[in-house]
TORROLO-261534 format. One line per 4 residues: their letters; for each residue x, y, z of C-alpha. Coordinates in nm, 4 decimals. Example, Ala and Ser with C-alpha at 12.3 -4.5 7.8 and 13.67 -1.06 7.14 Angstrom:
% TORROLO-261534
as = 1.2300:-0.4500:0.7800 ~ 1.3670:-0.1060:0.7140
END
This chain:
% TORROLO-261534
mpfn = 1.6367:3.1856:0.3591 ~ 1.8275:2.8546:0.3478 ~ 2.1844:2.8358:0.4539 ~ 2.3073:2.7822:0.1242
svtf = 2.1830:3.0927:-0.0144 ~ 2.3198:3.4313:-0.0805 ~ 2.0339:3.6013:0.1255 ~ 2.1356:3.3853:0.4433
itff = 2.4887:3.5017:0.4053 ~ 2.4050:3.8567:0.3556 ~ 2.1626:3.8249:0.6537 ~ 2.4320:3.6628:0.8956
ilvf = 2.7015:3.9174:0.7924 ~ 2.4382:4.2012:0.8858 ~ 2.3402:4.0308:1.2125 ~ 2.7004:3.9790:1.3302
tlyk = 2.8013:4.3277:1.2391 ~ 2.5333:4.4683:1.4657 ~ 2.5335:4.2053:1.7271 ~ 2.9067:4.2463:1.8319
qlph = 2.8352:4.6217:1.8813 ~ 2.5604:4.5831:2.1370 ~ 2.5778:4.4989:2.5039 ~ 2.5033:4.1594:2.6520
raqn = 2.1204:4.2328:2.7192 ~ 2.0632:4.4051:2.4127 ~ 2.2315:4.1292:2.2104 ~ 1.9805:3.8821:2.3364
ifll = 1.6832:4.0865:2.2442 ~ 1.8520:4.1632:1.9056 ~ 1.9043:3.7914:1.8291 ~ 1.5596:3.7063:1.9114
iasy = 1.4275:3.9717:1.6787 ~ 1.6638:3.8469:1.4216 ~ 1.5635:3.4878:1.4885 ~ 1.1975:3.5739:1.4357
vfya = 1.2782:3.7708:1.1060 ~ 1.4652:3.4595:0.9863 ~ 1.1647:3.2165:1.0414 ~ 0.9086:3.4780:0.9111
wwsl = 1.1059:3.4636:0.5957 ~ 0.9896:3.1192:0.5431 ~ 0.6341:3.1791:0.6758 ~ 0.4898:3.4628:0.8712
pflf = 0.1865:3.2795:1.0031 ~ 0.3884:2.9493:1.1089 ~ 0.6002:3.1971:1.3334 ~ 0.2615:3.2176:1.5468
liii = 0.3202:2.8482:1.6202 ~ 0.6679:2.8963:1.7447 ~ 0.5415:3.1857:1.9882 ~ 0.2429:2.9731:2.1049
stil = 0.4916:2.6919:2.2047 ~ 0.7315:2.9161:2.3485 ~ 0.4562:3.0727:2.5601 ~ 0.2884:2.7339:2.6433
dyvc = 0.5937:2.5797:2.7881 ~ 0.7318:2.9117:2.9582 ~ 0.3980:2.9242:3.1347 ~ 0.3966:2.5532:3.2405
glmi = 0.7635:2.5660:3.3418 ~ 0.6756:2.8772:3.5775 ~ 0.3886:2.6808:3.7269 ~ 0.5754:2.3443:3.7744
gegc = 0.8976:2.5179:3.9001 ~ 0.7738:2.8405:4.0944 ~ 0.3898:2.7446:4.1306 ~ 0.2940:3.1102:4.0513
ipki = 0.3202:3.3832:3.7852 ~ 0.3149:3.7598:3.9081 ~ -0.0045:3.9214:3.7594 ~ 0.2051:4.1895:3.5481
krhv = 0.3987:3.8980:3.3856 ~ 0.0623:3.7384:3.2892 ~ -0.0579:4.0630:3.1359 ~ 0.2781:4.0750:2.9391
iasw = 0.2404:3.7207:2.8289 ~ -0.1303:3.7641:2.7290 ~ -0.0629:4.0820:2.5396 ~ 0.2312:3.9302:2.3383
lvls = 0.0115:3.6176:2.2613 ~ -0.2941:3.8304:2.1348 ~ -0.0931:4.0792:1.9275 ~ 0.1069:3.7847:1.7782
affl = -0.2180:3.6210:1.6511 ~ -0.3572:3.9568:1.5443 ~ -0.0326:4.0584:1.3303 ~ 0.0753:3.7041:1.2225
iviq = -0.2781:3.5452:1.1529 ~ -0.5482:3.7817:1.1218 ~ -0.3703:4.0393:0.9051 ~ -0.3349:3.8952:0.5349
wnni = -0.0144:4.0471:0.4512 ~ 0.0449:3.8606:0.1381 ~ -0.2672:4.0320:-0.0009 ~ -0.1484:4.3732:0.0072
naaq = 0.0281:4.3016:-0.3619 ~ -0.3019:4.2034:-0.4816 ~ -0.4313:4.5480:-0.5325 ~ -0.4504:4.5157:-0.9148
ssqk = -0.5945:4.1765:-0.9350 ~ -0.8823:4.2474:-0.6862 ~ -1.1442:4.5226:-0.6769 ~ -1.1766:4.4689:-0.2887
plfs = -1.0432:4.7663:-0.0762 ~ -0.7351:4.7357:0.1320 ~ -0.8809:4.6903:0.4392 ~ -1.1115:4.4082:0.3284
rlfs = -0.8152:4.2475:0.1721 ~ -0.6264:4.2494:0.4789 ~ -0.8880:4.1151:0.7417 ~ -1.1061:3.8900:0.5161
dksa = -1.0210:3.5655:0.6433 ~ -1.2917:3.4251:0.8888 ~ -1.0718:3.1419:1.0093 ~ -0.8016:3.3562:1.1214
wcil = -1.0479:3.5587:1.3221 ~ -1.1613:3.2321:1.4800 ~ -0.8134:3.1714:1.5907 ~ -0.7730:3.4911:1.7475
latv = -1.1067:3.4514:1.9252 ~ -0.9815:3.1103:2.0476 ~ -0.6547:3.2548:2.1722 ~ -0.8364:3.5409:2.3745
liil = -1.0686:3.2591:2.5203 ~ -0.7779:3.0389:2.6245 ~ -0.6068:3.3267:2.7948 ~ -0.9208:3.4424:2.9779
afnl = -0.9871:3.0576:3.0791 ~ -0.6459:3.0526:3.2366 ~ -0.6475:3.3670:3.4205 ~ -1.0151:3.2632:3.5671
lydi = -0.8617:2.9360:3.6798 ~ -0.5513:3.0795:3.7782 ~ -0.6241:3.0891:4.1631 ~ -0.7488:2.7364:4.1515
fvrl = -0.4281:2.6095:3.9960 ~ -0.2373:2.8018:4.2643 ~ -0.4279:2.6342:4.5508 ~ -0.3457:2.2788:4.3976
tipn = -0.0996:2.0666:4.5974 ~ 0.2359:2.1056:4.4599 ~ 0.2681:1.7318:4.3200 ~ -0.0965:1.7711:4.1492
rqrl = -0.0109:2.1120:3.9944 ~ 0.3265:1.9950:3.8814 ~ 0.1554:1.6654:3.7079 ~ -0.1162:1.8932:3.5571
flil = 0.1082:2.1474:3.3875 ~ 0.3613:1.8820:3.2617 ~ 0.0646:1.7058:3.1094 ~ -0.0514:2.0347:2.9821
siag = 0.2632:2.0833:2.8116 ~ 0.3447:1.7793:2.6629 ~ -0.0275:1.7387:2.5372 ~ -0.0215:2.0762:2.3894
nlsi = 0.3123:2.0366:2.2012 ~ 0.2079:1.6878:2.0878 ~ -0.1388:1.8238:1.9765 ~ 0.0380:2.0888:1.7408
lcaf = 0.3003:1.8204:1.6188 ~ 0.0183:1.5544:1.5315 ~ -0.2236:1.8055:1.3703 ~ 0.0263:1.9243:1.1336
kyln = 0.2507:1.6226:1.0832 ~ 0.0286:1.3035:1.1441 ~ -0.3404:1.3528:1.1288 ~ -0.3469:1.2951:0.7447
ffid = -0.1438:0.9917:0.7786 ~ -0.3919:0.8347:1.0614 ~ -0.6692:0.9507:0.8333 ~ -0.5370:0.7740:0.5209
nlqp = -0.4761:0.4484:0.7107 ~ -0.8127:0.4444:0.9043 ~ -0.9929:0.5058:0.5743 ~ -1.1877:0.1886:0.5866
ilha = -1.3174:0.2225:0.9326 ~ -1.4074:0.6115:0.8776 ~ -1.6092:0.5065:0.5806 ~ -1.7918:0.2263:0.7719
lgfd = -1.8900:0.4987:1.0240 ~ -1.9953:0.7338:0.7744 ~ -1.7280:0.9824:0.7470 ~ -1.5725:1.1197:0.4326
snrl = -1.1980:1.0939:0.4868 ~ -1.1396:1.3398:0.2156 ~ -1.3191:1.5990:0.3933 ~ -1.1227:1.5254:0.7096
hlqi = -0.7892:1.5969:0.5496 ~ -0.5986:1.9084:0.6553 ~ -0.5102:2.1017:0.3414 ~ -0.1802:2.2629:0.5307
vlpv = 0.1882:2.2271:0.4750 ~ 0.4418:2.0918:0.7422 ~ 0.5834:2.4272:0.9226 ~ 0.9757:2.4256:0.8701
glsf = 1.1759:2.2987:1.1772 ~ 0.8374:2.2117:1.3642 ~ 0.9546:1.8793:1.4990 ~ 1.2845:2.0172:1.6423
yifm = 1.1493:2.2987:1.8121 ~ 0.8795:2.1057:1.9662 ~ 1.1283:1.8489:2.0908 ~ 1.3333:2.1505:2.2722
tmsy = 1.0322:2.3028:2.4170 ~ 0.9076:1.9788:2.5713 ~ 1.2506:1.8900:2.7199 ~ 1.2458:2.2089:2.8979
tidi = 0.9077:2.1481:3.0997 ~ 1.0154:1.7743:3.1635 ~ 1.3629:1.8729:3.2928 ~ 1.1929:2.1353:3.5217
yrrr = 0.9489:1.8391:3.6478 ~ 1.2540:1.6282:3.7044 ~ 1.4279:1.8884:3.8905 ~ 1.7232:1.9262:3.6745
lipt = 1.6552:2.2716:3.5661 ~ 1.5238:2.5899:3.7289 ~ 1.2501:2.7855:3.5154 ~ 1.3925:3.0804:3.3704
khih = 1.2038:3.4248:3.4886 ~ 1.2926:3.6206:3.1702 ~ 1.0602:3.5231:2.8753 ~ 1.2849:3.6843:2.6076
eyal = 1.5695:3.4433:2.7239 ~ 1.3520:3.1488:2.7013 ~ 1.2003:3.2652:2.3640 ~ 1.5664:3.2744:2.2455
fvaf = 1.6591:2.9332:2.3438 ~ 1.3614:2.8114:2.1361 ~ 1.3952:3.0248:1.8338 ~ 1.7776:3.1036:1.7933
fpkl = 1.8165:3.0804:1.4290 ~ 2.1301:2.8643:1.3402 ~ 1.9516:2.5667:1.5146 ~ 1.5825:2.6525:1.4616
lagp = 1.5087:2.4659:1.1479 ~ 1.6939:2.1285:1.1850 ~ 1.8742:2.1259:1.5284 ~ 2.0888:2.0256:1.6980
iera = 1.8148:1.9757:1.9392 ~ 1.9519:2.1587:2.2291 ~ 1.8548:2.1220:2.5958 ~ 1.7721:2.4464:2.7916
vafl = 1.9893:2.3005:3.0696 ~ 2.2907:2.3595:2.8487 ~ 2.1807:2.6484:2.6500 ~ 2.0265:2.8820:2.8554
pqit = 2.3293:2.9558:3.0644 ~ 2.4752:3.0652:2.7533 ~ 2.2060:3.3239:2.7041 ~ 2.2188:3.4583:3.0527
kkrd = 2.6186:3.4960:3.0769 ~ 2.8167:3.7433:2.8848 ~ 2.9808:3.5835:2.5688 ~ 3.3336:3.6542:2.4429
lttd = 3.3625:3.6954:2.0783 ~ 3.7541:3.5698:2.0664 ~ 3.9393:3.5603:1.7360 ~ 3.9852:3.1823:1.7756
kvmy = 3.6246:3.1080:1.8281 ~ 3.5287:3.3195:1.5225 ~ 3.8026:3.1479:1.3115 ~ 3.7156:2.8082:1.4126
glqq = 3.3352:2.8741:1.3481 ~ 3.4242:3.0278:0.9962 ~ 3.6315:2.6942:0.9470 ~ 3.3259:2.4740:1.0468
tlyg = 3.0862:2.6868:0.8524 ~ 3.2878:2.6543:0.5316 ~ 3.3137:2.2805:0.5523 ~ 2.9523:2.2572:0.6383
ffkk = 2.8907:2.4445:0.2947 ~ 3.1200:2.2412:0.1083 ~ 2.9580:1.9031:0.2318 ~ 2.5917:2.0408:0.1371
vvia = 2.6873:2.2716:-0.1710 ~ 2.9560:2.0351:-0.3380 ~ 2.8743:1.6554:-0.2207 ~ 2.5132:1.6539:-0.1192
dgva = 2.3822:1.8670:-0.3968 ~ 2.6380:1.7236:-0.6545 ~ 2.5107:1.3626:-0.6116 ~ 2.1308:1.4769:-0.5691
atvs = 2.0272:1.4559:-0.9591 ~ 2.2077:1.0906:-0.9688 ~ 2.0104:0.9785:-0.6565 ~ 1.6745:1.1216:-0.7835
svfg = 1.7147:0.9431:-1.1366 ~ 1.7608:0.6111:-0.9404 ~ 1.4866:0.6353:-0.6809 ~ 1.2515:0.8074:-0.9295
htyq = 1.3460:0.5834:-1.2185 ~ 1.1203:0.4703:-1.4991 ~ 1.3174:0.1803:-1.6326 ~ 1.4635:-0.1168:-1.5241
lswt = 1.7763:-0.0555:-1.2854 ~ 2.0831:-0.2366:-1.3259 ~ 2.3066:-0.3711:-1.0566 ~ 2.5472:-0.0855:-1.0904
datl = 2.2540:0.1890:-1.0909 ~ 2.1024:0.0299:-0.7702 ~ 2.4609:0.0153:-0.6103 ~ 2.5568:0.3531:-0.7021
gsfl = 2.2209:0.5161:-0.6317 ~ 2.2090:0.3588:-0.2706 ~ 2.5592:0.4244:-0.1946 ~ 2.5410:0.8096:-0.3104
ftiq = 2.2022:0.8521:-0.1190 ~ 2.3977:0.7392:0.2003 ~ 2.6734:0.9816:0.1236 ~ 2.4091:1.2538:0.0261
iycd = 2.1893:1.2177:0.3437 ~ 2.5102:1.2550:0.5605 ~ 2.6555:1.5427:0.3821 ~ 2.3221:1.7228:0.3436
fsgy = 2.2372:1.6974:0.7237 ~ 2.5740:1.7110:0.8822 ~ 2.6662:1.9965:0.6550 ~ 2.3623:2.1742:0.7939
sdia = 2.4723:2.0930:1.1528 ~ 2.8180:2.2274:1.0785 ~ 2.6755:2.5376:0.9472 ~ 2.4598:2.5877:1.2573
igta = 2.7309:2.4881:1.5210 ~ 2.9826:2.7189:1.3199 ~ 2.7620:3.0549:1.2778 ~ 2.6358:2.9855:1.6617
rilg = 3.0081:2.9671:1.7461 ~ 3.0992:3.2831:1.5400 ~ 2.8128:3.4430:1.7613 ~ 2.9665:3.3295:2.0919
fdlm = 2.7369:2.9975:2.1671 ~ 2.8572:2.6541:2.1610 ~ 2.6008:2.3928:1.9992 ~ 2.6090:2.0305:2.0972
tnfn = 2.8003:1.8110:1.8218 ~ 2.5471:1.6365:1.6304 ~ 2.7420:1.4052:1.4026 ~ 3.0586:1.2156:1.4992
fpyf = 3.1865:1.0554:1.1677 ~ 2.9161:0.7999:1.1995 ~ 2.9921:0.5633:0.8984 ~ 3.3191:0.4667:1.0811
srnp = 3.1011:0.2722:1.3328 ~ 3.1296:-0.0866:1.3685 ~ 2.8137:-0.1676:1.5161 ~ 2.4643:0.0021:1.5681
sefw = 2.5100:0.0916:1.9305 ~ 2.8184:0.2921:1.8212 ~ 2.6311:0.4384:1.5213 ~ 2.3407:0.5876:1.7022
grwh = 2.6223:0.7399:1.9469 ~ 2.7511:0.8997:1.6425 ~ 2.4621:0.9736:1.4014 ~ 2.2105:1.2636:1.4931
isls = 2.3201:1.2545:1.8396 ~ 2.0964:1.5310:1.9707 ~ 1.7993:1.3460:1.8416 ~ 1.8994:0.9894:1.9675
swfr = 2.0216:1.1323:2.2929 ~ 1.6632:1.2899:2.3332 ~ 1.4722:0.9670:2.2580 ~ 1.7120:0.7920:2.4997
dyvf = 1.6568:1.0396:2.7867 ~ 1.2795:1.1020:2.7311 ~ 1.1375:0.7645:2.5930 ~ 1.3959:0.4765:2.6392
fplg = 1.4784:0.5073:3.0065 ~ 1.1075:0.6299:3.1182 ~ 1.0113:0.2877:2.9644 ~ 1.2698:0.0922:3.1706
gpyg = 1.5686:0.1421:2.9581 ~ 1.8211:-0.1338:2.9619 ~ 1.6955:-0.2698:3.2900 ~ 1.4979:-0.5837:3.3685
spsr = 1.4914:-0.8989:3.1450 ~ 1.6496:-0.9131:2.7744 ~ 1.3001:-0.9282:2.6304 ~ 1.1847:-0.6173:2.8205
wmrn = 1.5024:-0.4375:2.7034 ~ 1.4210:-0.5318:2.3376 ~ 1.0691:-0.4123:2.3797 ~ 1.1886:-0.0855:2.4955
vlvt = 1.4333:-0.0559:2.2182 ~ 1.1770:-0.1519:1.9392 ~ 0.9269:0.0885:2.0816 ~ 1.1776:0.3584:2.0949
fllv = 1.3036:0.3174:1.7390 ~ 0.9393:0.2749:1.5798 ~ 0.8932:0.6399:1.7441 ~ 1.2322:0.7532:1.6011
gfwh = 1.1339:0.6429:1.2456 ~ 0.7657:0.7904:1.3053 ~ 0.9323:1.1172:1.4131 ~ 1.1147:1.1545:1.0840
gaaw = 0.7848:1.1491:0.8909 ~ 0.4103:1.0140:0.8693 ~ 0.5143:0.7362:0.6243 ~ 0.5441:0.3651:0.6572
nyil = 0.8873:0.3768:0.4858 ~ 1.0093:0.5722:0.7949 ~ 0.8553:0.3351:1.0440 ~ 1.0367:0.0549:0.8626
wgly = 1.3688:0.2056:0.8677 ~ 1.3266:0.2830:1.2358 ~ 1.2222:-0.0731:1.3082 ~ 1.5165:-0.2072:1.1031
hgil = 1.7657:-0.0080:1.3248 ~ 1.5714:-0.1417:1.6442 ~ 1.6159:-0.4962:1.5037 ~ 1.9719:-0.4266:1.4452
lclh = 2.0404:-0.3050:1.7957 ~ 1.8457:-0.6270:1.9450 ~ 2.0695:-0.8670:1.7384 ~ 2.3807:-0.6656:1.8468
rikv = 2.2582:-0.6939:2.2047 ~ 2.2321:-1.0787:2.1609 ~ 2.5555:-1.1028:1.9974 ~ 2.7305:-0.9417:2.2806
slrs = 2.5593:-1.1398:2.5385 ~ 2.6690:-1.4701:2.3646 ~ 3.0366:-1.3549:2.2933 ~ 3.3027:-1.5081:2.5113
skrr = 3.4228:-1.3176:2.8208 ~ 3.7644:-1.3062:2.6618 ~ 3.7815:-1.0561:2.3974 ~ 4.0575:-1.0696:2.1460
pqhl = 4.1826:-0.7320:2.0284 ~ 4.0782:-0.6567:1.6966 ~ 4.3796:-0.5688:1.4213 ~ 4.3221:-0.2813:1.1631
lsks = 4.2352:-0.5228:0.8963 ~ 3.9670:-0.6925:1.1121 ~ 3.8406:-0.3553:1.2362 ~ 3.8387:-0.2382:0.8742
lttl = 3.6310:-0.5229:0.7574 ~ 3.3733:-0.5003:1.0479 ~ 3.3412:-0.1052:0.9849 ~ 3.2793:-0.1972:0.5925
affv = 3.0281:-0.4717:0.6793 ~ 2.8314:-0.2505:0.9065 ~ 2.8445:0.0223:0.6342 ~ 2.6640:-0.2042:0.4041
linf = 2.3879:-0.2673:0.6687 ~ 2.3653:0.1168:0.6993 ~ 2.3530:0.1552:0.3487 ~ 2.0538:-0.0768:0.2969
swil = 1.8577:0.0990:0.5723 ~ 1.8950:0.4166:0.3673 ~ 1.7057:0.2337:0.0839 ~ 1.4218:0.2125:0.3214
frss = 1.4438:0.5592:0.4242 ~ 1.4356:0.7046:0.0590 ~ 1.1973:0.4893:-0.1077 ~ 0.8333:0.6095:-0.0840
spsq = 0.6508:0.2695:-0.1214 ~ 0.7216:-0.1043:-0.0462 ~ 0.7139:-0.1841:-0.4248 ~ 1.0054:0.0939:-0.4777
iadi = 1.2215:-0.0723:-0.2170 ~ 1.1671:-0.4037:-0.4106 ~ 1.2917:-0.2246:-0.7302 ~ 1.5926:-0.0945:-0.5489
vrpl = 1.6916:-0.4316:-0.3732 ~ 1.5956:-0.6647:-0.6332 ~ 1.8834:-0.5890:-0.9055 ~ 2.1421:-0.5788:-0.5943
fhdi = 2.0893:-0.9585:-0.5590 ~ 1.9376:-1.0658:-0.8870 ~ 2.1650:-0.8828:-1.1463 ~ 2.5116:-0.8830:-0.9769
gnlk = 2.7808:-0.8036:-1.2039 ~ 2.5711:-0.6050:-1.4506 ~ 2.7864:-0.2897:-1.5206 ~ 2.5469:-0.1318:-1.7294
lnva = 2.5017:0.2504:-1.6028 ~ 2.1810:0.4247:-1.7153 ~ 2.2234:0.7334:-1.4965 ~ 2.4278:1.0417:-1.5168
lptk = 2.7456:1.0736:-1.2814 ~ 2.7614:1.3331:-1.0212 ~ 2.8575:1.6734:-1.1146 ~ 3.2192:1.7717:-1.1684
aall = 3.2317:1.9665:-0.8453 ~ 3.1245:1.6605:-0.6513 ~ 3.3940:1.4547:-0.8371 ~ 3.6553:1.7019:-0.7817
gfpi = 3.5501:1.7352:-0.4103 ~ 3.5350:1.3606:-0.2991 ~ 3.8731:1.3179:-0.2512 ~ 3.8882:1.6133:-0.0021
flfm = 3.5780:1.5039:0.1556 ~ 3.7196:1.1399:0.2204 ~ 4.0519:1.3142:0.3587 ~ 3.8674:1.5292:0.5923
eflg = 3.6495:1.2627:0.7259 ~ 3.9329:0.9980:0.7604 ~ 4.1566:1.3053:0.9522 ~ 3.8559:1.3867:1.1868
nsar = 3.7662:1.0214:1.2644 ~ 4.1512:0.9585:1.3669 ~ 4.1524:1.2896:1.5430 ~ 3.9426:1.1608:1.8379
gkri = 3.7623:1.4833:1.9188 ~ 4.0672:1.7150:1.8713 ~ 4.0427:2.0159:1.6276 ~ 4.1493:1.9189:1.2789
dqii = 4.3247:2.2664:1.2249 ~ 4.5162:2.2033:1.5405 ~ 4.6626:1.8645:1.4460 ~ 4.7914:1.9451:1.0765
plpi = 5.0285:2.2247:0.9764 ~ 4.8926:2.5743:0.9052 ~ 4.9975:2.5714:0.5217 ~ 4.8063:2.2347:0.4526
wtal = 4.5029:2.3542:0.6339 ~ 4.4999:2.6772:0.4473 ~ 4.5397:2.4865:0.1347 ~ 4.2450:2.2807:0.2083
daam = 4.0252:2.5770:0.3055 ~ 4.1293:2.7442:-0.0336 ~ 4.0433:2.4164:-0.2239 ~ 3.7156:2.3798:-0.0638
lfii = 3.6307:2.7438:-0.1350 ~ 3.7135:2.7243:-0.4893 ~ 3.5151:2.3990:-0.5415 ~ 3.2175:2.5795:-0.3760
llal = 3.2388:2.8350:-0.5993 ~ 3.2494:2.5985:-0.9079 ~ 2.9346:2.4066:-0.7588 ~ 2.7425:2.7321:-0.7217
anvp = 2.6814:2.6864:-1.1078 ~ 2.4411:2.3935:-1.0374 ~ 2.0840:2.4348:-0.9254 ~ 2.0938:2.4300:-0.5356
sgfi = 1.8263:2.1921:-0.3466 ~ 1.7039:2.2203:-0.0197 ~ 1.8254:2.0623:0.3157 ~ 1.6670:1.7185:0.3237
yfqf = 1.5845:1.7249:0.6894 ~ 1.3596:2.0521:0.6420 ~ 1.0831:1.8151:0.5851 ~ 1.0989:1.6493:0.9053
END
C-alpha cells in the first residue's frame, strides 16, 4: 500500500472518517489496528517482527525504569506474542487460494510449514525462560538490572537487523575465509527479503530503551500506546525516526483536529505527492538509463544523469516525509521535520543539519556523542566523525557503495573542520554572490556523493565519473528526457524550494497571498493528475 497509490488514499480517507468519530482512548486502539493492517498489506509474516521488537523494548523499558512487571501484564504480553506467532507465522494464509492447484486438504495447506512451527516453539521457550528467570532479574541490583536489559534490547534489535539486512553481505565478503574453514558460503545465505521499514522502526525502539536508561524518559505502562508509537503508519515505512520522548505524549493526550491543522496537513501532503509523482517519478527513467547504461556515456549524459538523481532522491524521500508529516498532522500528530531544504547548504555541517534530520540527529545522539563527540583532540574528533559516517553509510545498505558514500561525507566534514580551524578569527560578511557561489560549489560536491550512492560497483562509479572529466563539452544526448509532467512541474518545484528556504521556518501559505497559494495548489494538482499516466515507481528509501 504505497503512499502514491489509490489504495492508500482510499485507506486514509476511511481511517480519518472513522477516527474523528471516536473518543481519545478508542482513537489510539483504532490507529494501532489501522497501522497493523497497513503493514500487513505489505507482508503479514513481517508484521510479527514489528510485534517482537515492540514487546522486546516494552519489556526492557519496564525492567530498566520500573524494575518489575505485574503478573497479569506478563500474561497479556505472553498471550499477545504467542497468538501473533500462530496467526502471522504458523498459518500460511497465502495457501488458502491454492485449492485448485493442490490436492492437499485445507488444514494441511494452512499448517504445513515446519519452520513456522519452530518459530512458534522458540517463542514459547523464550517466554518460559523469561518467566522462570523473572525473580532473579527482579533481585538484581538496580545498575546491573538496567545494564542487562539495555544490552538485551540493543542486542535483540541489532540481531534482527543484522540477520535480515547484513548477514549475506558479511558472508559474501568473508567467502575466502569460510571456504578455507570448510564452509559452503552458498548454503549459509538466507533466502529472505528485507522487511520494509525495518531499519526505521528498529532505531525508534532502541532509542526508547536507551532514553529510559539515561533517565530522559519514564516507561509507558500501556503497551498499546507504546505499540502505536512504533507502528504509527504514516512514519512506519521510512520515518521520520521519531523519539518516544516527543511522540508518546501526543498519544497519551487528547488531540485537537482543528481546521487549520487539517488544511496545513493537506497542503503539505499535496506538495509531497507533487515531489514524488511529478518530479521523482518523472526523472526516474532518465536516471535509470544513465546508471544502467550499456553504451559509452557522453559528458551530457553523465552530467544530466547525476544531476537528475540528485533531484530524484531528494524529491522521492522528502516527498515521502511530507506525505507522512502531512497525513499525521491531519490526524492531530506533529512529526519532526525531516528535510529543511538541504541543497541550499553551504558546507557539510549545515547539510547534515538539513538532510534526513531524524537519522543524522539519531546518530549524533546515540553514536557520535557516546564515542566522545566533538571533545578532545582534533584527531579524536575526526575519528568519531569517520566512524559515525561509516555507520551512517552502512545503515543505508549492505553494500560497499553506501560505505564509500558515508566515508565521503565523513571526510568532507573533517576537511570542513580543518578549514574552519585555520580560518582567521575575523570573518568578513558574505555577500549574496559569494553565498550563491559557495552554495553552488557545495551542491557540486553533494552531486558527486550521489554518484557513489547510486552506483552499484566501483566500475560503474568510474563509468559515470570518467566522462565528467575526460569528455567535457560533448553535448551528445543519448538518453530520453524527463516526462512532460516533470518538465512542467520543475519551475513550480524550484519556486517552492526557493520560497521555502527564504521563509526561514515560517509556513509558506502564510507569507504569500491566498490567490497565489490557491493557484499553486491547483497547478500542482493538475500536473499530478497529468503525471499519473506514467508508471509509478516505489519509494527509494523503502529498500533501506
